[in-house]
C-alpha positions, 0 to 999 in steps of 0.5 A: 535427787532427794529420797523424799522425791523418790517417795513422792514419785513412787506414791504417785505411781501407786495412785496411778496404777490404782486408777488403772486397776479400778478402770480395768476391773470396771471394764471386766465387770461390764464385759458381758452387759447388754443394751438395747441402744448404741448410746446406752451401751457400756464402752471400755474405759482407759486412764491417760497418764502423763509425767509431771516434772517438778518445777522447783528443782531440775533433778527432782524427777517426774511424778505420775499424773492421771489426766483422766479416763477416756472411753475407747473408740473401738466399735461396739459389738452389734448382734442380731438377736430378735428373741432377746428381751433387750433387743431393739425394734430391729432385733439388735442387741449391743454389747461393750467393746471390751476385750477380756484378754486385753483387760486381763493382760492390762490388769497383770501389768498394772498389778506388777507396776503397783508392786514395783512402786511399793518395792521402791517405797520400801527400799527408800524407807530402809535407806532412810532408816539406815541414814538415821542409824548412821546419825545415831552412831550405830 
């Protein structure tokens, strides 16, 4: 596997984890929002990743591909609160299906994965630099 391929894989990994971090941040930011209808309520979102094999070479490795961001199918929280200003005509308010504990764990995992990809890229850069020094006779 070429060192250029390693850098490509690490960079796509960083990009994918960036999408994951942004999606998680959006979920956390909207966790306490309230709506007066089921359809308008924020639904937790999660990115979908896939490995994309390089078709040009058999040993090139797999890049990370973000297929998209999907909404969670977990049920929303429905609460009877007739005095709430956002309550519907039946007295219900609708809250997102965001679990803060899960989101924080996902955020820590994405942060560590991003950090690991940065370390891989830095190590590859150091190897490039050492190979160039060998070519200079040092």
